[in-house]
C-alpha positions in Angstrom: 163.4 69.8 70.3 160.8 72.1 71.9 157.2 71.1 72.2 154.7 73.8 71.3 152.2 74.3 74.2 148.6 75.1 73.7 147.6 78.5 75.0 145.5 78.4 78.2 142.2 80.3 78.5 141.5 81.7 81.9 138.1 81.3 83.6 137.6 85.0 83.3 138.2 84.9 79.6 135.6 82.1 79.3 132.9 83.8 81.1 133.5 87.3 79.8 133.7 86.4 76.1 130.9 85.7 73.7 130.9 84.3 70.3 134.0 85.3 68.3 135.7 86.5 71.5 133.4 89.5 71.8 132.2 90.5 75.4 128.6 89.8 76.3 126.2 92.8 76.5 125.2 93.7 80.1 121.6 93.1 81.2 119.7 96.5 81.0 118.5 98.0 84.3 115.0 98.9 83.1 113.7 95.4 82.4 110.0 94.8 81.5 109.4 93.6 85.1 110.9 96.7 86.7 108.9 99.0 84.3 105.7 97.2 85.3 106.6 97.6 89.0 107.3 101.3 88.5 104.0 101.8 86.7 102.1 100.0 89.5 103.8 102.2 92.2 103.0 105.4 90.2 99.3 104.3 89.9 98.9 103.7 93.7 101.1 106.7 94.7 98.2 109.3 94.8 96.1 107.1 96.9 99.0 106.2 99.2 100.1 109.8 99.6 96.5 110.8 100.3 96.1 108.1 102.9 99.3 109.1 104.7 98.5 112.8 104.6 94.8 112.7 105.4 94.4 109.5 107.4 97.5 108.2 109.1 99.1 111.6 110.1 95.8 113.1 111.4 95.1 109.9 113.3 98.5 110.1 114.9 98.0 113.7 115.8 94.6 113.0 117.4 96.2 110.4 119.6 99.0 112.9 120.5 96.5 115.6 121.3 94.5 113.2 123.6 97.5 113.4 126.0 97.5 117.2 126.0 95.1 120.0 126.9 94.8 122.8 124.3 92.9 126.0 125.2 92.6 128.1 122.1 91.0 131.0 123.9 93.7 131.2 126.6 96.5 130.2 124.2 97.8 127.4 126.4 99.0 124.0 125.4 100.4 121.5 127.9 100.7 117.8 128.5 98.3 116.2 130.9 99.3 112.6 130.6 96.4 110.2 131.0 94.0 112.7 132.6 91.8 112.9 129.6 91.3 109.2 129.6 90.5 109.2 133.3 88.0 112.0 132.6 86.5 109.7 129.9 86.0 107.0 132.5 84.5 109.4 135.0 82.3 111.4 132.6 78.7 111.0 133.8 77.2 112.0 130.4 79.1 109.4 128.4 76.9 106.4 129.2 73.9 108.3 128.0 75.8 109.3 124.9 76.8 105.8 124.1 73.3 104.6 124.7 71.9 107.1 122.2 74.7 106.2 119.7 73.8 102.5 120.0 70.1 103.1 119.7 70.6 105.2 116.6 73.0 102.8 115.0 70.9 99.7 115.6 67.7 101.4 114.4 69.4 102.8 111.3 71.2 99.6 110.3 68.1 97.3 110.8 65.7 99.6 109.1 68.0 100.6 106.3 69.1 97.1 105.3 65.6 95.6 105.6 64.0 98.3 103.5 66.8 98.3 101.0 66.6 94.6 100.5 62.8 94.6 100.2 62.9 97.4 97.6 65.6 95.6 95.7 63.6 92.4 95.6 60.5 94.2 94.5 62.3 96.2 91.8 64.1 93.1 90.5 60.7 91.9 89.2 59.6 92.5 85.7 57.2 95.3 86.6 56.0 98.3 84.6 57.6 101.5 85.7 60.4 99.8 87.7 63.0 102.1 86.2 61.1 105.2 87.4 60.9 103.8 90.9 64.6 103.0 90.9 65.4 106.6 90.0 62.9 107.9 92.6 64.4 105.9 95.4 68.0 106.6 94.5 67.6 110.3 93.9 67.9 111.3 97.6 71.4 109.8 97.7 72.7 112.6 95.3 70.8 115.4 97.1 72.8 117.6 99.4 72.7 116.2 103.0 72.2 119.6 104.6 69.5 120.6 102.2 67.7 117.3 102.7 67.9 117.7 106.5 66.6 121.2 106.4 63.6 120.3 104.3 62.7 117.4 106.7 63.2 119.8 109.6 60.4 122.0 108.3 58.2 118.9 107.6 58.7 117.6 111.2 57.8 120.8 113.0 54.7 121.0 115.1 52.9 122.9 112.4 54.8 121.2 109.5 53.7 119.2 106.6 53.7 115.8 108.4 51.2 117.0 111.1 49.2 118.9 108.4 48.7 115.6 106.6 47.7 113.9 109.9 45.2 116.6 110.7 43.4 115.8 107.4 42.6 112.4 108.7 41.8 113.6 112.2 45.0 112.7 114.0 46.9 115.2 116.1 50.6 114.7 115.5 53.3 115.4 118.1 56.2 117.8 118.0 58.4 115.2 116.4 61.8 116.8 117.0 61.1 118.2 120.5 59.7 115.1 122.1 62.0 112.6 123.7 59.7 109.7 122.5 59.8 110.7 118.9 63.0 112.7 118.3 65.4 109.8 117.9 62.9 107.9 115.7 62.5 111.0 113.5 66.2 111.4 113.0 66.6 107.7 112.1 63.8 107.8 109.5 65.2 110.9 107.9 68.6 109.2 107.6 67.1 106.0 106.3 65.2 107.8 103.5 68.4 109.6 102.6 70.7 106.6 102.1 68.4 103.6 101.5 68.7 104.1 97.7 72.5 103.3 97.8 72.0 100.0 99.5 69.1 99.2 97.3 71.2 99.6 94.2 73.9 97.4 95.6 71.3 94.7 96.5 69.7 95.0 93.1 73.0 94.4 91.4 73.6 91.4 93.5 70.2 90.0 92.9 70.6 90.3 89.1 73.8 88.3 89.4 72.1 85.2 90.9 71.8 82.4 88.2 68.2 81.9 87.1 68.9 78.1 86.8 69.0 77.8 90.6 65.5 79.1 90.9 64.3 76.9 88.1 65.8 73.8 89.7 64.3 74.8 93.1 60.9 75.3 91.6 61.1 71.8 90.0 61.9 70.4 93.4 58.8 72.0 94.9 60.5 74.8 96.8 58.3 77.9 97.4 59.4 81.5 96.9 60.0 82.0 100.6 62.2 78.9 100.8 64.0 80.0 97.6 64.7 83.4 99.1 66.4 81.9 102.3 68.1 79.0 100.6 69.2 80.6 97.3 68.9 84.4 97.3 70.4 85.2 100.7 73.4 82.9 100.4 74.2 84.2 96.9 74.0 87.9 97.9 75.6 87.4 101.3 78.9 89.1 100.2 76.9 92.2 99.3 75.0 92.0 102.7 78.4 92.0 104.4 79.5 95.1 102.4 76.4 97.1 103.0 76.3 96.2 106.7 79.9 97.4 107.2 79.2 100.6 105.3 75.9 101.3 107.1 77.4 100.6 110.6 80.4 102.8 110.0 78.1 105.6 108.6 75.7 105.4 111.5 78.5 105.9 114.0 79.7 109.1 112.1 76.3 110.9 111.9 76.6 114.6 112.7 74.8 116.9 110.3 71.4 115.4 110.9 71.7 115.8 114.6 73.2 119.3 114.4 70.4 120.6 112.0 67.4 118.7 113.4 67.7 118.4 117.2 71.1 119.9 118.3 71.3 116.8 120.6 68.0 117.4 122.4 65.6 117.3 123.9 67.4 116.6 127.2 70.4 115.1 125.3 68.2 112.2 124.0 69.7 112.5 120.5 73.3 113.4 121.5 75.4 110.7 119.8 79.1 110.3 120.2 80.2 112.5 117.2 77.9 115.4 118.2 79.2 115.1 121.8 82.7 115.2 120.5 81.9 118.3 118.6 80.4 120.0 121.7 83.4 119.2 123.8 86.0 120.3 121.3 84.4 123.3 119.5 81.7 124.6 121.9 83.5 124.1 125.2 87.0 124.3 123.7 88.2 121.1 125.4 90.2 120.0 122.5 92.2 117.4 124.4 89.1 115.7 125.7 87.6 116.0 122.2 90.6 114.2 120.8 90.1 111.5 123.5 86.5 111.0 122.4 87.8 110.7 118.8 90.1 107.9 119.9 87.1 106.2 121.5 85.1 106.5 118.3 88.0 105.1 116.3 88.3 102.1 118.6 84.5 101.4 118.5 84.5 101.6 114.6 87.6 99.4 114.4 86.2 96.7 116.8 82.8 96.5 115.1 84.4 96.3 111.7 86.8 93.5 112.7 83.9 91.6 114.3 81.8 91.9 111.1 84.8 90.8 109.0 85.4 87.8 111.2 81.8 86.8 111.1 81.9 86.5 107.3 83.4 83.1 107.7 80.1 81.8 109.2 77.5 83.5 107.1 79.1 84.7 103.9 78.8 82.3 100.9 82.2 81.0 99.6 84.0 81.9 102.8 85.5 79.2 105.0 
């Protein structure tokens, strides 16, 4: 008598079948996670493409040009190896240019940040007309840089508006832009008045974010305003101080229009900063290879200073360790 055997189910049949023996539906490719990832990539794509086209590729080309010499007038372009970098080391004018650049940057950063913080602290008080003064100090930021510089060029002339005001009180003013002792200071002041409003607004926003309870507790403990400023205000706004310092330092190293309009690097190259010297070599003397080498030097200086400031945040920025 034959025994009826129970039919066997293969492993493939177990895994491939669903309820009632029907096959399971495959997982769709466009899951919610992948759709979110695609949306994120699409949002950053314009910025990423712009950074590649207008930052990374030009930077690579500048480095490549620094190993070549390109004379547009003669129509020649040939490789020179490291000759441009050797020329950089042997350039007798470069130490003076770097000195002028450092002097301009230090003067601008110190004066800009100090004045911006002082104005922000003053305008943060409940004073009548503070809104008008905020607008007044910020308005130069939105004014055209060239127009602003041209107006100040007229004011700082020998017979300009500044000296006319000094004559009214019996003081004979110098030729501000043609004297070695005053030309650099004049350019620094013009640039400070142009951009101090931006840092002032950033500081003002940071000050308004400091909890009032901290000042009330410090007052109850007997701390004066000066001690409150150094022990409460400065630590709480230190991230903004870091931001404004980086922005101002990088901006000071890239100054060009003010020098070109006001002093053209004079008198006696006393206001020839690195960017203006780069412009002279590349576009006045047509040494494009050496100009590219100076651009690489400028990039290295900006990069080193930015990294140093970023690393210093661990010591003086609140909440950083």
